[in-house]
N, C-alpha and C positions, 0 to 999 in steps of 0.2 A: 800179484799185480792188480787184479780186479778188486781184491779186498782193500788194497791201499786207496784205490780211487773212491770206492764206496765210503771208506772212512773219511776221506777228504771232503766228500759231499756232505756227510753227516756233520763234520766240523764247521762247515760254512753255513749251514741252515740257521742256527741261532742268530748269527750276525745279520743274515738277510732278513729274518723276521723282525729283529729290532729295528732295522732300517726302514722296513715297510711301516711299522707302527709309528715311527717318528714322522714319516712322510704324511701319513693319514692325519696325525695330530696337527702338523703345520698347515695342511690344506684346510682342515676344519677351523683352525684359528683365523686364517686369512679370510675365509668365507664369512665367518661369524662376525668379525670386527671390521673388515675393510670392503667386502663385496657389497654393492648397492642392493638393498632388499626392499621389496614392495611394502612389507609390514613396517619398516623403519620410516619410509617416506609417507605412507598412507595408512597409518594404523587405525583409522576410524572404522567403527563397526556399527552395523545397524542391529536393532533389537526391538522388541515390543514390551512396553511398560504401561500397565494399566489400560491395555487395549489400544495404545497409541504407538505408532512407529517412531522410534527415536534413533539418532545417530550419535555415537560417542566421539568426543574430541577433547583431548587433554589440554591443559593450559599451555603446555609447551608447543603442541601442535597449532593451537590458535595463533600464538606469537610467531611461530616459524612461517606460517602461511599468510600473515598480515590480516587475519580475521579480527574485526572489531565488534564489540558487543556494548550496548548501552540501553538504558531505559528510554522509551519514547517520551517526548516532551509533552507534559500535561498542559492542556489549553482549555479555555472557557470562551465560548462564542455565543452571541445571541442567536436564537433559533430563527431560521429564515423560512418564510412562507412564500410559496410560488403560486401565481395565478396568471390571469391574462386580462386584457382590456382591449377596447377598440376606440378609434377616433370618433369624436362627435362632429357631425356635419353642421353647417351654419343654421339650418332650421332647428336642429336639436338644441343648439346653443341658445338660440332666441327663445325657445320654449322654456328652458330652465331659467333664463334671465327674467322672463315675465313672471314665472311662478315664484321665484325667490324675491322678486321686487327689489333686486339689487343688481341693476345693469352693470355697475362698475366691476362686479365680480366676474362677469361674463363678457368681457371686452374681447370680441373675436379678432380685433385688429392687433391686439398686443399678445394674446395668449392662444396656445393650442390646448384643446381639452380632450381628456380621455375618460371613459367610463370603465372603472375596474370592476370585474365580476367578483363576487364574494366566493372565496375558495371553499370547496366542500369540507364540512366539518370544522371550519374555523370561525370563531366568534369575531364579529366585526363591531362590537359595541364596547367602546367607541372605535371607529375606524382609525387606522394609522394616520398621523398628521402628514407624513411624507412616505412616498414609495419610490422605487427605482424602476424606470422603464428601460428595457433592454432592446437593442437593435442589432441585427446581424452585421458583424464586422465593423460596427461603429461604437463609439463610446456611449455608455448608458447616460440617461438624464434623470435627475431628481425632480419629481413633481410634487406639488403641494396640494393638500386637501382643500376643496372649494366648498362642497356641501354634500350631504347624504342624498342620494337619488330619491326622488319622490315615488319612483316606481318600485323601490325596495329591491331592485335587481342588482344594485351595486352602488358605488360611490364615485363622485366626480373629482378629477384632479386636473391641474393645469400646470403649464410651464411656459416660459417666454417663447413666443412664436419663432423668434430668430434662431432658436436652438433645435427646431423641429428637423428631424432627419428626412431624407428623401425616401419615405416608405409609403407604398400605396394605401389609400384610405381604407380599403376593404380588408387589409391585413390585420390579423390579431397580433397584439403586442404582448410579449412576455413581461410580467411585472413581478417584483419581489419586494418584501418588506419584513421587518422584524416584528414578531409578536410579543416581544418583551420578556420571553422566557430564555434563560441561559441554558446552553447545552455544554456539558463538560465531558471531556474525553482526552484522547491523545492524538498527536499528529505523527503519522508514520512517514519517515523520510523516504524519498524516492529510491535512494541507494539501497534500502533494505528489501525492496520488492523484486522478486523474480517471477518470471512467467513460465507456466507449464500448461500445455494444451489449452492456451488461450485464457487462462485464469491467473490472477495474481496471488502470490504466496509470500510469506515471510518465515524465517526460522526463529522460533521462540525458545529461550533457554529454560529447560525444565529443572535442572539442578546444575551442580558445578561442571559436569562433563557431558551432559546430554541435551540434545536439541531436537525439537520436533517441527516438521513443516506444517504451517497453519495457513489455511485459506483466509483471505481478507477481502474486504470491499473497499475499493478506492474512494475516499471521500476526504474533504478538508479536515474533518474531525471524526474519530472513531470511538465508539462506546464499547467495543469488544473487550470483555474482561480479560481475555487471554493476553491482550497487548499491554496489560499493566506490568507484565514481567519484562525482563531484558530481552532484546531481540538483536539479531545479527544485522548490523548496519553497513558492514563492508565484508565482502567475501562470501556472500550467500550462494553465489553461483558455483563457487568451488565446493561448498558443502553439498549442493545438489548433485554435482558430478560424482563426488565420492559416495554419496548415498546410492546412486545407480550402479556404480562399479561394484560395490559390496553386494547389492541385491542380485546382480548378474552372477557374481561368484557363488552366492548361496544357491541360486537356481541350478548352476552347473554341478554343484556338489550333490 
């Protein structure tokens, strides 16, 4: 009787083992192909290439996450020089009018006058024919050259008196003008910029699947050679998040 039971158990063991193997295979297949996996959703990985930290993103991952890449727009702009000036009072206007022997140029009833200081390290020979005078919270005014100052401390500009802003006479006035030199570079779109610890960054494409975070200086035109490459113009914040997730995972390991 006992032998028969033992034989029955022995007969059932192969069938049970086969069933267990089938169950394990089915479970593996379901997990492999249907269960959500972090590596499927976020397969990006960080690494170091040529001393630079990069993150890997495939073409499929970029498309799935709506990340856009394009080359920054190349632009050319006249180089702008910034300096300052101050209002001339009536006595100063009278002095220059007598010295120049051209009272019509210094009509204090029709014009307001500003003496512009020569910016440090900038040649003023000849001085610019027109400059832009800036006012806080008000539209700037274009002023025209009147005469080079006899004191050699600057040049005199004027604009119609009815355009004068309500600015105290003692205040210094920001002034800008073009020095005739073209500045070439690229324009970084605002959508490409991410902020980290108070500083602006962009992601630069290093090759087909690798991107590096690069510090930038916000300006209308950038001469940074790194920005001649493609940059991420949409989805940079997603890449930053993925970069940190992977770095945390690496530290935990």
